[in-house]
C-alpha positions in Angstrom: -45.8 76.6 136.2 -44.7 76.8 132.7 -46.9 75.5 129.5 -46.0 71.8 128.5 -44.4 71.9 124.6 -45.8 68.6 123.3 -46.5 68.0 119.4 -49.4 67.8 117.3 -53.0 67.9 118.9 -55.0 64.7 119.1 -58.0 63.9 120.8 -59.1 61.4 123.7 -58.3 58.1 121.2 -55.6 59.9 120.6 -55.7 60.2 116.8 -54.1 63.3 115.1 -56.9 66.5 115.1 -56.1 68.6 111.3 -54.7 71.8 111.6 -57.8 73.2 110.1 -59.9 72.1 113.2 -57.0 73.9 116.1 -56.5 76.9 114.4 -58.8 79.3 115.3 -58.8 82.6 113.2 -56.4 84.4 115.4 -53.7 81.5 115.0 -54.0 82.0 111.5 -53.3 85.5 111.2 -51.0 85.5 113.5 -49.2 83.0 112.0 -49.0 84.6 108.7 -48.2 87.9 110.4 -45.1 85.7 110.7 -44.2 85.2 107.1 -42.8 87.9 105.3 -44.0 87.5 101.4 -43.1 88.1 98.4 -44.1 87.8 94.7 -45.6 84.4 94.0 -42.8 82.2 92.6 -40.5 83.7 95.3 -39.8 82.4 98.3 -41.9 83.1 101.9 -39.5 83.6 104.4 -40.8 82.1 108.2 -39.4 84.9 110.3 -40.3 83.8 114.1 -38.7 80.4 116.0 -36.7 77.5 114.1 -36.1 74.0 115.3 -32.9 72.4 115.5 -33.0 70.9 111.9 -33.7 74.7 110.3 -37.1 74.4 109.9 -40.0 77.3 110.7 -41.6 76.2 113.8 -44.9 78.0 115.4 -46.7 77.1 118.7 -50.2 77.9 120.3 -51.2 77.4 123.5 -54.1 76.2 124.9 -55.0 75.1 128.7 -51.4 75.8 129.5 -50.3 73.3 126.6 -48.3 74.4 123.8 -48.3 72.7 120.5 -45.7 72.5 118.2 -46.0 72.6 114.5 -43.4 73.4 111.9 -44.5 76.4 110.1 -44.4 74.8 106.2 -46.6 72.0 107.3 -49.1 75.1 108.7 -48.8 76.6 105.5 -49.7 73.6 103.3 -52.3 72.6 105.3 -53.7 75.5 105.3 -53.7 76.7 102.1 -53.8 72.9 100.2 -54.9 70.8 102.9 -54.2 66.9 103.7 -55.2 64.0 101.4 -58.8 62.5 102.8 -57.9 59.7 104.9 -54.2 60.2 105.6 -52.6 61.6 109.3 -51.0 65.2 109.3 -47.8 63.1 110.1 -48.5 60.4 107.6 -47.8 63.0 105.1 -44.3 64.9 103.9 -44.6 68.0 103.6 -41.8 68.9 100.3 -39.8 72.2 99.3 -39.5 72.3 95.7 -36.9 75.2 96.6 -34.8 73.1 98.8 -35.5 76.1 101.5 -36.3 75.2 104.6 -37.4 78.8 106.3 -40.1 78.8 103.0 -43.3 78.7 103.4 -44.5 79.3 100.0 -48.3 76.9 99.2 -46.5 77.1 95.6 -43.0 75.5 96.5 -44.5 73.0 98.9 -45.9 69.4 97.7 -47.2 66.0 99.8 -45.1 63.0 99.5 -43.6 60.0 101.0 -40.2 59.3 103.1 -39.1 58.1 100.1 -40.0 61.1 97.6 -37.8 62.6 99.8 -35.1 60.9 99.7 -35.0 60.8 96.2 -35.0 64.8 96.3 -32.5 64.8 98.1 -30.5 62.9 96.4 -31.2 64.2 92.7 -30.7 67.8 93.9 -27.4 66.5 94.9 -28.0 67.2 98.5 -27.4 64.7 100.7 -24.2 64.5 103.2 -21.3 62.8 101.2 -17.6 61.8 102.7 -17.1 63.1 106.1 -19.5 65.4 105.4 -22.1 62.2 106.7 -22.8 62.6 110.4 -21.3 57.9 110.4 -18.6 58.6 108.4 -15.4 57.4 110.8 -12.7 58.5 107.5 -11.5 61.8 105.9 -11.1 62.5 102.6 -7.4 62.1 103.7 -8.1 59.1 105.3 -9.3 57.5 102.0 -6.9 58.6 100.0 -4.1 57.2 102.0 -6.0 53.9 102.5 -6.9 53.4 98.5 -2.7 54.3 98.6 -1.8 51.7 100.9 -3.8 48.7 99.1 -3.3 49.5 95.8 0.7 50.7 95.3 1.6 49.1 98.4 0.1 46.2 98.8 -1.2 46.1 102.6 -4.4 44.3 102.8 -7.6 45.5 103.7 -8.7 44.3 106.7 -5.1 44.7 108.1 -6.6 48.0 107.6 -9.4 47.7 108.9 -8.0 46.1 112.4 -5.8 49.0 113.0 -8.6 51.7 112.1 -11.1 49.2 113.8 -13.4 49.6 111.6 -15.1 47.0 109.5 -13.3 45.0 106.6 -15.9 45.3 104.6 -15.8 49.4 104.2 -12.1 48.6 103.0 -12.7 46.7 100.2 -15.6 48.2 99.3 -13.9 51.9 99.3 -10.7 49.8 97.2 -13.4 48.2 95.1 -14.2 51.9 94.4 -17.9 50.9 95.9 -17.2 53.4 99.0 -16.0 57.2 98.5 -16.1 57.4 94.9 -16.0 60.8 94.3 -12.1 60.8 96.0 -9.3 60.0 94.0 
């Protein structure tokens, strides 16, 4: 029977068991063996399995149950540790180098989800325009819509009805509140 795959290891009460208490020295040695280290200021690259989001993944198996952890979180926990009184999953471990495969503790810092979102915006890493998975228009479609509204005088509600979209979206495009980068 294949091993069952789970996330963080928990005790009988459902509380997450800290990584430092879960990992044996063998687990720790095996973890660091999967890292391509470099200078102290360079990225240390995870060389083993990766998850769908592009982050390194490390697994340990105990009693035919596999526990899966993100590699950068393990590196942080082993090197720095999580703040006292915080569960591992309450803390976001952020990459100052923006390299998802980096596990260099010097490139990792803890923070909140809000901190992580702010980092993404400040570093211009947010998906904009048609690269945003929720976008219903392309850049070309926005240019055409603006032309129709601004030059031809077509009402934003008419365009929205034709496109099967919310009229507010087209009003915001016309007013420059959405798709600001598209002229």
